[in-house]
Every structure is written in structure tokens, then in C-alpha cells.
matplotlib code that plots the C-alpha trace (Angstrom):
import matplotlib.pyplot as plt

x = [-11.5, -11.5, -8.6, -9.4, -9.8, -11.4, -8.8, -9.9, -8.1, -4.8, -4.3, -7.3, -5.6, -5.0, -6.3, -7.8, -9.9, -9.7, -6.5, -5.4, -4.6, -1.6, -2.8, -5.6, -4.6, -1.3, -0.5, -0.7, 2.0, 0.7, 3.1, 2.0, 3.7, 7.3, 6.7, 4.3, 1.0, 0.6, -2.7, -3.6, -6.4, -9.4, -12.2, -14.7, -16.1, -17.9, -20.4, -19.7, -19.6, -17.1, -19.2, -18.3, -14.7, -12.5, -11.6, -8.0, -7.1, -4.3, -1.7, 1.5, 3.4, 7.1, 9.3, 11.0, 14.8, 15.1]
y = [-14.4, -11.1, -10.5, -6.8, -4.0, -0.6, 2.2, 5.0, 8.2, 9.2, 11.7, 13.0, 12.3, 8.6, 7.1, 3.9, 3.4, -0.4, -2.5, -6.1, -7.6, -10.0, -11.7, -10.9, -8.4, -7.6, -3.9, -2.4, -0.2, 1.7, 3.5, 7.2, 10.4, 9.2, 7.6, 5.1, 5.4, 2.9, 1.4, -0.8, -3.3, -2.4, -4.6, -2.8, -3.8, -1.9, -3.1, -2.1, -3.3, -6.0, -7.2, -6.8, -5.8, -5.2, -1.5, -0.4, 3.0, 5.2, 5.7, 7.1, 8.2, 7.3, 8.8, 6.6, 6.5, 6.9]
z = [-11.2, -13.2, -15.5, -15.8, -13.2, -13.1, -12.4, -10.0, -9.4, -11.0, -13.8, -15.7, -19.0, -18.4, -21.7, -20.3, -17.1, -17.3, -17.3, -17.4, -13.9, -13.9, -10.7, -8.2, -5.6, -7.3, -7.7, -11.2, -12.8, -15.8, -18.2, -18.6, -19.7, -19.1, -15.8, -14.2, -12.4, -9.6, -8.5, -5.6, -5.2, -3.1, -1.7, -4.0, -7.3, -10.1, -12.7, -16.3, -19.9, -19.0, -16.1, -12.4, -12.0, -9.0, -8.4, -8.1, -6.6, -7.7, -5.0, -6.5, -9.6, -10.2, -12.9, -15.5, -15.3, -19.1]

ax = plt.figure().add_subplot(projection="3d")
ax.plot(x, y, z, "-o")
ax.set_aspect("equal")
plt.show()
């Protein structure tokens, strides 16, 4: 079980392209520029410095209520 995932898509200025995964298959919500970038699990994996990680695709942005 991987506890990190590769992030694909989303804003070009997203500082990290890997993120902690709370539970396998669970959507990720990454705080960014006063809102959140949402990523969904895919069936793909990618090899990198942290080993083979699941790939999560960007699917939407929501604004923060603050």
C-alpha cells in the first residue's frame, strides 16, 4: 500500500507533485491559492524516486469560504 501519490494535472504552479494519501482510493484535497485542488485516484501508477506510486488526476477546484 502506497502512502503517497503522484499528482497529475491541475495548476502549473502547484508546488508539490506528490502528496500523502489518507486511504487508498480516497480523493485528495490540496490547499492552494485560497482554495482547494481536488484529485481523484486512477488505475495508473508511475515509477519515481519514491518507488511505484498511484497516479491521481486533477478534476476540479473549489474556493475557500474564508
